[in-house]
C-alpha angles and dihedrals in degrees: 000000000000092000096052118105126220111254116262121225134194122185128196119193126195127193128221091277093053095252120137114253136181094211112092090198091065095044120111095172140006147134137256119210116194133177117207126216091277092052098252114145123232121190122199123186123201133189127187116204129176111218125190115214103226098198093052109097094196134046119282092248093053091047092052091049090053090049090050091049091050092050093049090048091051090048092052093046091051089049091054093043094051094041097245094125 
């Protein structure tokens, strides 16, 4: 293990206009280039895309809260039905 090198990594970020940026918070796409201990290169691309769900009449956060509430309600009802609570 003493002869193994630590993997190297280079990251390139691009903003919504396609310009290169150093700020990961502004990046909407980019690539990560890594070299493993044997020197082989691995390239990983990433793309962030915000998608609006057209059939959803409320915001995504509100929808997820309703789903959480429904799951907790089902869990409580099952607890009562099976005598756990």
